[in-house]
C-alpha positions as CSV (number, residue, x, y, z in Angstrom):
1,M,3.3,5.9,-20.4
2,W,4.0,8.9,-22.5
3,K,2.0,11.2,-20.2
4,A,3.9,9.9,-17.2
5,A,7.2,10.3,-18.9
6,A,6.5,13.8,-20.0
7,L,5.3,14.8,-16.6
8,G,8.4,13.3,-14.9
9,V,10.8,15.0,-17.3
10,A,9.0,18.3,-17.0
11,A,9.1,18.1,-13.2
12,A,12.8,17.2,-13.3
13,L,13.7,20.1,-15.5
14,L,11.6,22.5,-13.5
15,G,13.2,21.1,-10.3
16,L,16.6,21.9,-11.7
17,L,15.6,25.5,-12.3
18,L,14.2,25.8,-8.8
19,Q,16.9,23.9,-7.0
20,K,19.2,26.7,-6.2
21,A,16.6,29.4,-5.5
22,E,13.9,27.4,-3.7
23,P,15.1,23.9,-2.6
24,A,11.9,23.4,-0.5
25,H,9.8,24.0,-3.6
26,T,11.8,21.4,-5.4
27,L,10.8,18.8,-2.9
28,L,7.1,19.8,-3.2
29,L,7.4,19.7,-6.9
30,G,8.8,16.2,-6.7
31,L,6.0,15.1,-4.4
32,A,3.4,16.5,-6.7
33,A,4.9,15.0,-9.8
34,A,5.2,11.6,-8.1
35,G,1.5,11.8,-7.0
36,A,0.4,12.7,-10.5
37,V,2.4,9.9,-12.1
38,L,1.1,7.3,-9.6
39,T,-2.4,8.5,-10.3
40,L,-1.8,7.8,-14.0
41,T,-0.3,4.4,-13.0
42,L,-3.4,3.4,-11.1
43,E,-5.4,3.2,-14.3
44,L,-2.8,0.8,-15.8
45,F,-3.0,-1.3,-12.6
46,R,-6.8,-1.4,-12.9
47,E,-6.6,-2.6,-16.5
48,L,-3.8,-5.2,-15.6
49,R,-5.9,-6.4,-12.7
50,D,-9.0,-6.9,-15.0
51,V,-7.0,-8.7,-17.7
52,F,-5.2,-10.8,-15.1
53,G,-8.5,-11.7,-13.5
54,D,-10.0,-12.7,-16.8
55,L,-7.0,-14.9,-17.7
56,C,-7.1,-16.5,-14.3
57,R,-10.8,-17.3,-14.6
58,E,-10.3,-18.8,-18.0
59,A,-7.5,-20.9,-16.7
60,G,-9.5,-21.9,-13.7
61,L,-7.2,-20.4,-11.2
62,S,-8.5,-19.3,-7.8
63,A,-8.3,-15.7,-6.5
64,A,-6.5,-17.2,-3.5
65,L,-3.6,-17.8,-5.9
66,T,-3.6,-14.5,-7.8
67,L,-4.7,-11.9,-5.2
68,P,-1.5,-12.2,-3.1
69,V,0.6,-11.6,-6.2
70,L,-1.3,-8.4,-7.1
71,K,-1.2,-7.2,-3.5
72,S,2.6,-7.7,-3.3
73,L,3.0,-5.8,-6.6
74,G,1.0,-2.9,-5.2
75,I,2.9,-2.9,-1.9
76,T,6.2,-2.9,-3.8
77,V,5.3,0.0,-6.0
78,V,4.1,2.2,-3.1
79,G,7.1,1.2,-1.0
80,R,9.7,1.9,-3.6
81,S,8.1,5.3,-4.5
82,S,7.9,6.3,-0.9
83,A,11.5,5.4,-0.2
84,A,12.7,7.3,-3.3
85,L,10.8,10.4,-2.1
86,C,12.4,10.1,1.3
87,R,15.8,9.8,-0.3
88,D,15.1,12.9,-2.4
89,A,14.3,14.7,0.8
90,G,17.6,13.6,2.3
91,Q,16.0,11.1,4.7
92,S,18.0,8.0,3.9
93,A,17.2,6.3,7.3
94,A,13.5,6.7,6.7
95,A,13.9,5.4,3.2
96,S,15.7,2.3,4.5
97,A,13.1,1.7,7.1
98,L,10.4,2.0,4.4
99,E,12.2,-0.5,2.2
100,T,12.3,-3.0,5.1
101,C,8.6,-2.4,5.9
102,T,7.9,-2.9,2.2
103,A,9.7,-6.3,2.1
104,A,7.9,-7.4,5.3
105,A,4.5,-6.3,4.0
106,A,5.0,-8.0,0.6
107,L,5.9,-11.2,2.4
108,Y,2.9,-10.9,4.6
109,A,0.7,-10.4,1.6
110,A,2.2,-13.6,0.1
111,L,1.5,-15.7,3.2
112,P,-1.6,-17.3,1.7
113,L,0.5,-18.7,-1.1
114,V,3.0,-20.0,1.3
115,K,0.2,-21.7,3.4
116,L,-1.4,-23.1,0.3
117,T,2.0,-24.5,-0.9
118,V,2.7,-26.1,2.5
119,S,-0.8,-27.6,2.6
120,L,-0.3,-29.1,-0.9
121,L,3.0,-30.5,0.1
122,S,1.6,-32.0,3.3
123,F,-1.4,-33.4,1.5
124,G,0.9,-35.1,-1.1
125,S,3.0,-36.8,1.6
């Protein structure tokens, strides 16, 4: 987290210095910083996935229950980051469209949970 925070703050400060002289470079700096921070974040997600998987195995939970949650989390992170970059570039319509797509994709990823819930409710009746 400290590396990501330092990278983000350094990029923000450098962006402030470049903003007036080279606004296009500021956007590229933001994209590069976001990519670097997300790369650092991937390692955290890998570790979370492994721990989450171990806990679910110990509890006897199926991957059918846990995988949609992890997929939805990943979709949300990518969607929010992409939308923020679009807003930084002045593309608020694209950012809104990305947010809508993110919501739809996260719901789609969660469909197996919905199907499982409906089947359990139908079976119990």
